[in-house]
N, C-alpha and C positions, 0 to 999 in steps of 0.2 A: 576024440579028446578035444577039449576046449583050449584054444591057443591063448597065449598071453595077451595078444591084441584083442581077441574076442572078450576076454575077461575085463580088460580095461574099458572097452566100449559098453559092455553090459553095466558096469558100475557107473560109468558116466551117464548112461541113459537113466538109471535109477535116480541119480543126483539131479539131473535136469527135470525129471518128472516131479521130484520133491519141490522144486522151485516154482514150476508153472502149472503143474497138474498133468496127468498122463495124456489127456486129450490134446495137449498142446505140444507134444513131442512126437515126431513122425520119423521112423526109420525104415519105412516100407520102400521097396525099390521104386514103385510108381510115384510115391510122394517125393522121394529124393530126386528122381529123374526130372520132375517139373522144374526144380530149382537148380539143375545142373548146368544151365546155360542162361545167357541174357541176349540182348539184341545184337551182340557182336558175332559176326560170322566165324565159324571154325574153332570156337572155344567151347569145350564142354568137359566137365568133370563132376563126378558124384560127390555130394557131401555125405557125412556119416549120419547127420541128423538135421531135420528142419524143425526149428523151435519158434513158437509164436507167443512171445510174452505179452502181457496185458498192462504192465506198469513199468515206469522207469526203475523202480526198486528191483523188480524181477530182472530187468536187463543188467543192472549193476551186479546182482548176485550171480547171474550167468557168466558175466565177464570175469568175476573173481574166480569162479570155479574153473573156467577155461584157462585162465592165467596159471593157476596152481597145477593144472594137468597138461599145460603146454598144448592146448587144443585150439586150432585155428578158428577164427570167427569172421563171418562175412555178413554185413548188414544188407538187407534186401528190401527194396520198395516194390516198384512195378517192373524192374528189370529192363528199362528202356535204354540203359546206357550203352555206349558204343565203343568202349575201350576194354571190355571184359572185366570191369571192376567188380561186378557182383558174381562172377564165376568162381566157384569154390575149388580153385586149382590144387589145393593141398588137403582136401577132405575137411573134416571138422564139422562146425556148426553153422548153418545158415540161419540167421536171426531175422525172422520175418516180421515186418512192421504193420501187418494188416489190422491189428486191433487198436493200435495207437493212431487213430485217424480222426481225432476230435478237434474242433475249433474251440479253444478254451476261453477266449475273450476277444471281443472287438471293442477297443478303447477309442471312442471317437474324440475324446478330449485330448488325448496324447497322440492321436493318429497312428495307432499301432494295432496289430492283430497277433494274438498268441495262439500257436497251433502245435499239434503233435506231428511227428515226422511222417506218418502214413497218410496225411491229408493230401488229397489230389490237388494239384496246383490250380486247375481251372475252378475248382470249388471255392478256393480262396478269392480268386479274381471276381467271380460272379457275385459272391456274397458282398464284397466291399463296394462293387459298382452299383449295387442296389441302394447304397447309402451315399452315392455321389463321391465315392472315394476310389482310389486307383492303386493297384499293385502292379507295377510295370513289367517285371520279368515274365517273359512269355515263350519258353522253349517250345519248339514245334510239337513236342510230345505232351504238352500241358494238359490235354484231356485225360491222359492216363498216368503221367508221371507224378510221383509224390514229391512233396516239398522237401522231405529228408534227402531224397536223391538229388534234387536241385542244389541243396546246401552242400552235400558231399562233393559234387562235381563243380560247384560254382557255375551253374548253368547260365547261358545267355539267352538269346532269342531275337525275334524280329525287331523288337523295340530297343535293343541294346545301344544303338548309335546315340540316341538322345538321352535315354534314361539309365544306361548302365546295365550291370548284370546282377545276379542274385546277391553277391556280397555287399552291394551298395544299399541293400534294404534289410540287412540283418542287424538288429540292435542288441539282442540278448539271446543266450542259449543256455539250456541245461544239457550237460554232457555226462555220460557214464564212462569212466576211465577204465582201462584194463585191470587195474587193481581193485575194482569194485566200488570206488568212491564216485559220488555224484557231485559235480561242481556246477556253479552258475557263473556265467560271464556276462558282462555288459549290463544293460538296463534300459529303461525308457528315458534315456538322456541324450540331449544333443551333443554334450561335451562330456568326455570321460577319458582321462589319460592316466588313470591310476594303474601303473604297472604295464606289463606287456599286453598287447592287444590279442588276448587269447580267443576272443570271439572270432576274429578273422583268421586265426591260425587253424581253427577247426573247419571253417568254411573252405571248401576246396581241398581238404586233406584226403579225400577219396576213401574214407573209412579206415585209414591206416593208423589213426591216433586214438579213436574212441567212437562212441555211438551217441549221436545227437538225439535227445529224447524230447526236447521241446524247443521252440524257437519263437522269439518275438520279432515281428517284421514291421518295418516302417511303411506307412501309407502316405499318399499325397492326394491333393484334390483332383478329381476327375477332370480332364481337359474338356472345355466347353464345345469345341468343334473339331472336325477332322476332314481332310480331303485326300483322295488317292488318285495318282496318275500312273499310266504305263507309258514308258518311252521305248520305242522299237528301233532296233539297229540291224544293219546288214554288215557291220564291222564290230567284232567283239572288242577290239582294243579301243574303239571309239566309246563304247559303253564304259569301259574302265576309266578312260580320260574324263568322262562326264562325272563320275563319282568324285574324282579329285577336284574338278572344277566347281562342283556344288559346294563342297566343304571349304575350298579356298575363297569362295564368295561369302563366307561367314554365315552360312545357313546350315543348321543341323536338323535334318528331317528325323521324324520318329523312326522311320523304316526306309532303308535304301538297299533293296535286294536285287541280286543278279541271277539270271537264269540263262544258260546257253541253249542252243536250238534243240539239242538232244533232250534236255530236261523239259523244255517247253512242250515238245511233242508228246513226251510221256505223260506230263501233267494234263494236257488237254484230252488225251485219250482216256485218262483216268477220271477227270472231273467234268469234262464237257461244258465248259463255261465260255467258249468262244475265243480262246487265246489264239493269236495269229501264229501259225506254225511255219510260215514261209520266211521268218526273219531269223537272223543269226543269234540275236540276244535281246533280252528284255530287262529293263530296270523297273521294278515295282517301287514306287516312292510314295510315302505317306507323311503328311505333316499334321500336327494338331496344335491346339492352343486357342487364344482369342481369335474370333472369326476374321477380323481385319488383318491380323498377322498371317493367318493361314492362307487367306486369299492372295496376299502380297507374295508370300514365299512360293506358293505353288505356281503363280504366274512367272516369277523369276526363274524357278527351277526348270519350267518348261522351255523358257527361252534358252537357257544354258544347254539343255539337251539338244535342242535344234541346232545351236551353234556348233555342237560337237558331233554333228552328222546323224542325229536321230532322224529316221525317215518318217516317223509319225509320233505324236504325243497325244494320248487319249485320257480324258478325265472320267473317272467313275461318276455316273450320274445319280447314284443313290447310295445310302448307307448299306443296303443289301448287296449291291454290286461290289462295293468296296470290301465288304466282309467275304464275299465269294472269292475275290482275288487273293486276299490274305489267307483264306482257308486252302485255296489251291496251292499257294506257295508252301504252306505247312505240309502239304501232302507230297512234296517233291520226292522224298525218299521212298515213300510207299509206292508212288507211281513208277519210279525207276526199278524198284525191287521186283516188279512184275515181269521184267524183260529178260532176266537171266537167272539161273539157279542161285548164284551167289552175288551179293551186293556188298561192297566194302566202301564205307563212307568215312572220309577223313576230314580234318579241319585245319589245314595249314593256314596260318594267319600272318599278315604283313602290315606295315604301316599303310594308311589309306592311300598315300601318294604312290605306292608301289602296286596297286591293284592291277593296272594294265600289264605291268611287267610280270606279275604272278600268273595272270591268266595266260599270257603268252608262254611262260615257262611250263605250265601244266600241259598245254597243247603240244609243245615240243617233246616233253617227256613221254606223253602218250604215243606219239608217233615213233619215237626212238625205240620204245620197248614193245611196240605193236600190241597195245592194249586199248580197250575202249573206256575212256574216262569222260563222264559228263560232269559239268561244273555248275554249281549254284551256290548261293550263300549270302551272308550279310556283308555285302560289298562296302557299305558305308563305314563299318568298323574294321575292314580289312580281313574279315573272317570268311574264307572261301571253303567250300566243301567239295573237293574233287572226289567223285564217286565212281569207282571201277565196277563195271558190270562184267562178271566172269563166271567161272564154274570151278568150284574147289576140287572137283574130280580130275581136272586137267592139271597135273602136277607141273608140267613144263610151263604152262601159262601162269600158274600161281607163282612160280619162281620169278617170272618177269614182272608180275604185279608187285611183288615184294620189292624188287629192285627199283621199279618205277616210283613207288611211294617213298622209298629211302631217298631217292634223288629229289623228289618234290619237297620233302622235309629240309634237305640240304639247301635247296634253292631258296626256300622261305627264310631260313636263318641267314643266308647270304644277303638277302634283301632287308635285313633288320627285323625279321619276324620270329615266329616261334612254331613249335611242333603242334600245338593245340591251343585253340582259343576258347573252347567251351566243352569239349567232350571228355577231357581229362587224359592222364597218362596211362593209368591202369597197367595192363600187361602188354598192350599192343605197341605203346610208344616208349616203354621203359628202356629198351635197348638203345634208344636214341637220345635219352634225356641229357646225357653228359655233353652232347653236341651243343645244347643250349646253355646249360648251367656251368659247365666245366667241372673238373674233379673237386675243386675246393667248394663249389656250390653244393654239389651232391653230398660232400662230407658234412656240411652244416646240416642238411636235411636229415642225414643218417643220425647225427648227434641228437637232434630233436626227437626223432622216432625212438631211439634207444632210451632216452630219458623218460619218455611217457609210456612206452610199451617194451620194457626190457626183455620180455619173453618172446616178442615178435609174433603175437597171436593175431593182431588186427590186420585182416585182409592181406595175408602174406602172398608174395609173388606179384605184387602190384607196385608201381612207381619205381621201385629199385630193381634194376635188371639183375637176374641171377644166372641166366644162360644166354645163348645166342639169340639172334633176331628171328625167333620162331613164333608163328601165328597158330600153328596146329597144336592142340592138346587132346590127348586120348582120354576117353571116358574110362574111369576105373572099373 
């Protein structure tokens, strides 16, 4: 006998196929399994359907249908996110953006590019740089992450210190709302204060308010020159002090990255580019701009690092070597992930002046809970990535890992920081969000969510905590 649930799902499948075509609706076990998880460890749940729309209008129709039937919806790009944001925790529909991957316009007069959400981030960067233009946001996953995912998470990257993050380059959006309406926000305007800033409300909303179907991004002129140095330390806190000293000397490098010894060794074993593995920490520092300014700044930054006990400062001798170093840094997570069965990457963020204190706190917490935590990250903007190498099968150790990260989040907030600088809240940090915002702040967010998505279909189980601090989710 066919159950009531089966009848509902069969009818929903027919309606979805009417919108997108039968070839774009997949309810096979193998098809659903592929999209049951993302890059976040220990989160997995099967959706009921994987749907691949081809137009914004189809997306709007799907959302209207899902709203009418109270069916959860999860927007999916490449699944590189690290807070379980694209994991379909409550079943429903995974909305796959693979067909909406076109660059719609490169407007060199207004310095903008208009793209669909499934466009790969590096594709955008490579295209505009051929025109001597520049799209600065560069998440480490940029070779495979989609711009829609970057927008949903408000992604950062290695160049965030000088150039900011994704939201700083979003000028206009087209968004499909849960009720099936399509709206446009912003435009190719330098100034626009007509009403609430809806554009930036949707950027960073983690798929909980609607589906971004098109984005117009700001471009800038490509910098004319660039130099890269490595500063080597036998004292981790000295590296942290160097970060503060560089900024306090009124210099803002493009990139100011920190790697501890564990990360250095993993990256060198992975990339084989000659990183010194006998030092306790490295700062990777990049400056760009007019050649005379770059030369001046790099010379001064090297002096500051030596004054703060750097044992050596090395200048990349070619563009190729500089690119190798940047690529090696981007590979830090992949390199560390090879060492243990489970890798949990977080991104506690503090004011720049507290970097040394935060590095010290992470070390203390790791020792207290007897867990292995490697640390790297965007030290120049205070965004550190404590990364725990563990094994999810060891329940006792996983409990200590959870306790360690809870204390790391608490220490970051005490230092004037936050739970997440770029990975998002998702499901992993939802239980802790009230620590940062307070009850009143969360209530404001819930009010916005309720007004736009009254049925609660958009990415349920994310941002707003529903249960305890649990990382494990069982596959249905």
